[in-house]
C-alpha positions in Angstrom: 103.8 129.2 74.6 105.7 128.7 77.9 109.4 127.9 78.3 109.7 124.0 78.6 112.4 123.7 80.7 110.9 124.9 83.8 112.8 123.2 86.8 110.4 123.9 89.0 107.8 120.8 87.6 110.5 118.2 89.1 113.7 117.1 90.4 115.8 114.0 91.1 115.8 112.6 94.5 118.8 110.3 95.5 117.7 107.5 97.9 120.3 104.8 99.0 119.7 101.8 97.8 120.2 98.5 100.1 121.5 95.1 99.4 120.0 91.7 98.8 120.2 89.0 101.6 122.3 85.8 100.6 122.6 86.9 96.9 126.0 87.5 95.7 124.6 89.6 92.8 122.7 92.1 95.0 124.8 92.8 98.0 126.1 96.4 98.5 129.5 97.3 97.4 131.4 96.1 100.3 129.7 92.5 99.8 127.7 92.5 103.2 124.2 91.2 103.5 122.0 93.6 105.4 119.3 92.6 108.0 115.7 91.9 105.3 114.0 92.6 108.5 115.1 95.6 109.2 114.6 97.0 105.4 110.8 95.4 105.2 110.2 98.1 108.6 112.2 100.9 106.7 109.5 100.6 103.9 106.9 100.2 105.5 107.4 102.9 108.3 108.3 105.6 105.2 105.1 104.4 103.2 102.7 107.4 103.2 100.5 105.3 100.8 99.8 101.8 100.0 98.5 100.6 96.7 97.6 97.0 96.2 97.0 95.0 93.5 95.3 91.8 93.2 95.0 89.8 89.7 92.3 87.6 88.3 94.0 84.2 89.3 94.1 85.2 93.0 90.3 86.6 93.0 88.9 83.4 90.8 88.4 79.7 91.7 89.0 77.2 90.0 85.8 77.5 87.9 86.8 81.2 87.2 84.0 83.0 89.1 84.8 85.5 91.4 86.3 84.1 95.3 84.1 86.1 97.8 86.1 84.8 100.4 89.3 86.0 99.2 87.6 89.6 98.3 86.6 89.5 102.7 90.1 88.7 103.5 91.6 91.4 100.9 89.1 94.1 102.5 89.9 93.0 106.1 93.8 94.0 105.5 93.2 96.8 103.5 90.9 98.4 106.3 94.0 97.6 108.9 96.1 99.9 106.3 93.9 102.5 106.4 93.3 102.4 110.0 97.0 103.1 110.0 96.4 106.7 108.5 98.0 105.7 105.1 96.3 106.2 102.1 95.1 102.9 101.0 94.3 102.0 97.4 93.3 98.5 95.6 93.8 98.0 92.0 91.6 94.8 91.2 90.8 92.4 88.5 88.1 89.8 88.8 85.0 91.8 86.5 84.7 88.7 84.2 84.9 86.4 87.0 82.1 88.3 88.7 80.2 88.7 85.8 80.9 84.9 85.1 79.3 83.8 88.2 76.2 86.6 88.2 75.3 85.1 84.7 75.6 81.6 85.6 78.7 80.9 83.1 80.6 78.0 83.0 83.6 79.0 80.5 84.9 82.1 80.1 83.8 84.3 76.7 85.8 83.8 73.9 85.0 87.0 71.9 85.4 90.5 72.5 81.7 91.9 72.4 80.8 89.0 74.8 83.5 89.9 77.1 82.9 93.3 77.1 79.3 92.7 78.6 80.4 90.1 81.1 83.2 92.8 82.3 80.2 95.5 82.9 77.7 93.4 84.3 80.4 91.9 86.9 81.9 95.1 87.6 78.7 96.2 89.5 78.8 92.9 91.1 82.8 93.0 92.1 82.3 96.9 93.6 79.3 95.5 95.7 81.2 92.6 97.3 84.0 95.3 97.9 81.4 97.7 99.6 79.8 94.7 101.2 83.3 93.7 103.0 84.8 97.0 103.7 81.6 98.2 105.3 82.1 95.5 108.0 85.2 97.5 109.2 83.4 100.6 108.6 84.9 101.8 105.6 83.2 102.5 101.8 84.4 101.2 98.8 84.9 104.4 95.9 85.1 102.8 92.1 87.4 104.3 90.1 87.3 102.7 86.6 90.5 104.4 84.3 91.3 103.4 80.5 95.1 104.4 79.7 93.9 107.7 77.9 92.8 109.1 81.3 96.6 109.4 82.4 97.9 110.2 79.1 97.5 114.1 79.0 99.1 116.1 81.9 95.4 117.6 82.7 94.2 114.0 83.2 97.0 112.8 85.2 96.3 115.4 87.8 93.1 115.1 88.0 93.0 111.3 88.9 95.6 112.0 91.6 93.4 114.8 92.8 90.4 112.1 93.0 91.9 109.7 94.6 93.3 112.0 97.3 89.7 113.6 98.1 88.3 109.9 98.4 91.1 109.2 101.0 90.3 112.3 102.8 86.7 110.9 102.9 87.8 107.9 104.7 86.8 105.5 101.5 89.2 103.0 99.9 89.5 103.5 96.1 89.2 100.3 93.9 90.6 100.7 91.1 90.3 98.5 87.7 91.1 99.2 84.1 87.3 100.2 82.3 86.7 96.8 80.6 84.3 97.4 79.4 85.9 99.7 76.5 89.2 98.7 77.0 90.3 96.0 74.4 93.6 94.6 75.6 93.1 94.0 79.4 90.2 91.7 78.3 91.9 89.8 75.6 94.9 88.4 78.4 94.0 86.7 81.4 96.6 88.7 83.6 99.5 91.6 83.2 97.6 94.5 82.3 97.0 95.7 85.5 100.1 95.2 87.0 101.4 98.3 84.9 98.1 99.8 86.4 98.9 99.4 89.7 102.4 100.7 89.0 100.9 103.8 87.3 98.8 104.9 90.3 101.3 104.2 93.0 103.7 106.8 90.5 100.7 109.6 91.2 101.8 109.2 95.1 104.3 110.5 97.1 106.1 107.9 100.1 103.8 105.0 98.2 104.5 101.3 98.8 103.3 98.7 96.2 102.1 95.3 97.1 101.4 93.1 94.1 99.3 89.9 95.0 100.3 87.0 92.8 99.5 83.5 92.6 103.2 82.8 93.0 104.5 84.0 96.5 107.5 86.3 95.4 110.1 86.0 93.4 112.4 82.8 92.9 116.0 82.3 91.6 114.6 79.1 89.4 111.0 77.7 88.6 109.1 78.1 91.9 108.2 74.3 91.8 111.6 73.4 91.5 112.6 71.9 95.2 116.4 73.4 94.8 114.6 76.8 93.8 114.9 79.7 96.7 112.8 82.7 97.1 114.6 85.8 97.2 114.0 88.2 100.0 115.2 91.3 98.6 116.3 92.9 95.2 118.4 95.9 95.6 118.1 97.1 91.7 115.8 95.4 88.9 119.1 95.2 86.3 118.7 92.5 83.4 119.7 89.7 85.3 117.1 89.8 88.0 114.3 90.3 85.1 115.6 87.1 83.4 114.6 85.1 86.3 111.1 85.2 85.2 111.5 83.4 82.2 111.2 80.0 82.6 112.1 77.7 79.4 109.9 74.9 80.6 106.3 76.7 81.0 105.8 80.5 79.9 103.0 80.4 82.7 104.2 78.8 85.4 105.6 81.7 87.1 102.3 83.4 87.4 103.1 86.4 84.7 105.6 87.3 86.8 107.5 89.2 84.0 104.7 91.4 83.7 105.1 92.0 87.7 108.7 92.4 87.4 108.6 95.2 85.0 105.7 97.2 87.2 108.2 96.6 90.1 110.7 98.2 87.8 108.4 101.4 86.8 107.6 101.8 90.7 111.0 101.6 91.5 112.1 104.1 89.2 109.9 106.5 91.1 111.1 105.8 94.4 108.8 103.3 95.6 109.2 100.1 97.2 107.8 97.2 96.2 106.5 93.7 97.5 105.4 90.7 95.4 103.9 88.8 98.0 101.3 85.5 98.2 98.0 86.2 97.3 96.2 83.2 98.6 97.1 83.8 102.0 94.5 85.2 104.2 96.4 87.3 106.0 98.9 88.8 103.5 98.3 92.6 103.9 98.5 91.7 108.0 101.6 90.5 107.5 102.9 92.7 104.9 102.0 95.5 107.6 103.8 93.7 110.4 106.9 93.6 108.0 106.7 89.6 108.5 109.1 88.2 105.9 106.5 87.1 103.0 107.2 87.7 99.4 110.0 89.7 97.5 110.9 93.0 98.7 111.9 95.8 96.0 114.5 98.6 96.9 114.0 102.1 95.2 116.7 103.1 93.0 119.3 105.4 93.4 118.0 107.7 91.2 114.5 108.2 91.3 111.5 110.3 89.3 109.7 112.9 90.4 106.9 115.3 89.2 106.6 115.8 85.5 109.6 113.4 84.7 107.1 110.5 86.4 103.9 111.4 83.9 106.5 111.3 80.9 108.3 108.1 81.8 105.1 106.1 82.7 102.1 107.4 81.4 102.2 110.4 78.9 101.3 109.4 75.2 104.2 108.9 72.8 103.7 111.0 69.8 106.9 110.5 67.8 110.5 109.7 67.5 114.0 111.2 67.4 116.3 109.0 66.2 120.2 110.1 67.9 123.6 109.4 67.2 126.0 107.6 69.4 127.7 111.0 70.5 123.9 112.3 71.8 123.8 108.9 73.5 126.7 109.2 75.5 125.5 112.9 76.5 122.3 111.8 77.5 123.0 108.8 79.5 126.6 109.9 80.7 126.4 113.4 81.3 122.9 113.9 82.2 122.5 116.6 78.5 119.9 118.2 77.0 119.4 116.8 73.5 120.6 119.4 70.5 119.8 119.2 67.2 123.2 118.6 65.8 122.7 114.9 67.8 119.6 114.1 65.9 119.8 112.1 62.6 116.2 111.1 62.0 112.3 112.0 63.1 109.8 109.8 62.6 105.9 110.6 62.8 104.3 114.3 63.0 103.7 116.0 66.3 103.3 119.6 68.0 105.5 121.5 69.8 105.6 120.3 73.6 104.6 116.7 72.5 106.1 113.5 74.6 108.5 111.9 71.9 110.3 108.5 72.2 114.4 109.1 71.8 116.2 106.0 70.5 119.8 104.9 69.3 120.7 104.2 65.8 119.5 100.7 66.7 116.1 101.1 67.8 117.2 101.0 71.5 115.2 103.2 73.7 117.5 105.6 75.0 115.0 108.6 76.7 111.2 109.8 76.7 110.9 113.7 76.7 109.2 117.1 76.0 109.8 118.2 72.3 110.3 121.9 72.5 109.8 122.2 68.4 107.2 120.5 66.3 108.4 117.8 63.8 108.3 119.7 60.9 111.1 122.1 62.3 112.9 119.2 63.9 113.6 117.4 60.9 114.9 121.1 59.1 117.5 121.5 62.1 118.6 117.7 62.5 122.4 117.4 62.4 123.2 120.8 62.5 124.7 123.2 65.7 122.6 125.4 67.7 123.6 128.3 65.8 122.5 127.6 62.9 118.8 127.0 64.0 117.7 130.6 64.3 119.1 131.0 60.3 116.9 127.9 59.3 114.0 128.4 61.0 114.0 132.4 61.3 113.8 131.8 65.1 114.9 130.2 67.7 113.0 130.5 71.1 115.2 127.3 72.8 119.0 126.0 72.4 118.0 122.5 73.0 115.1 120.1 71.5 114.7 118.2 74.5 115.7 120.1 77.6 117.1 118.0 80.4 114.9 118.9 82.8 112.1 117.7 80.8 113.9 114.2 79.8 113.5 110.7 81.5 116.0 108.2 80.8 114.7 104.8 80.4 114.3 102.6 82.8 116.5 99.8 80.5 119.0 102.3 79.5 122.0 101.6 82.2 124.2 99.7 80.1 127.9 100.4 79.2 127.8 102.8 76.2 
């Protein structure tokens, strides 16, 4: 088999993250607030592609049916973005709402079978609505239905990226949705799953801006309906303190699924993409984003961003097993950027072949990283805790010194903590 440590597949790119305006925890090293407007202009001007995510709560009316006016407004904004030459993609929910309207249903079905059927009927109506609205500006809608499995293999991941690229070259706008008629997880929730899908789609692209349109117009430092809460204009780093802002003790729904949106933003920024969470019910939301107006919350890219195969490993690849490592290996991987050696492994969970993506956790079960394993699980179990020089004597061969090479290892986004 080919050497899994091929450095040509990917590299780290260092970006200079900026600071958050008027928030002491999110300022730069000199505690100097930067110009929020300038940062927005920079994010827009550097974006060669834009992925827009819009959820069920934005796309449906009070009765749960598809809001045609919202589709029209979104389509106009999408076309204005596409007219700048940027690859433009929308990740859109709304199939169930469209199906309810088509079938004259007053309530959302609760059993899975009916939900799948309603989604299948509604998906046709949803894409027709986008097609009709986009056609008014001279563009076509290209339907792209995905399931998680489509992005789990490296081949499938690249095939989806190539398809989206061809759609752009033909002047159309891709309308992406999880394939609700076969994907169970999306149907059994009212929001959230397409947030991560949008981040994964953005991860297929370079120089991308991810715009998540929500029923809440950005991230607040408290409950959005509290009179003293303030919207945060810019976030430099999505750390635990920022993530905790999405938790409202009084109501788990009061922030419109903000936890899911922040998790998607965290994934996208780790790929080097700026993210804006903005007001989905503003008829001119996309036009205002394009013009750099101060709406929503802008999240700036991380200092260290993932590229190439590492991006696929961190965001989309199927995890086939788990390696448990000791504290010394945790520090070596996290602090020194080292490969994972057999001596640092204390346990192997699951059965997998060489080349599988494995999760790497500490002794408490906390995820440290993911990576491509150079040995099958049966061999890792034999060489765990042993120095590299002993591998040949134990297995009869030693094709690799490391179990997971650092070039095929992606640190977990939440692994930046004191060790």
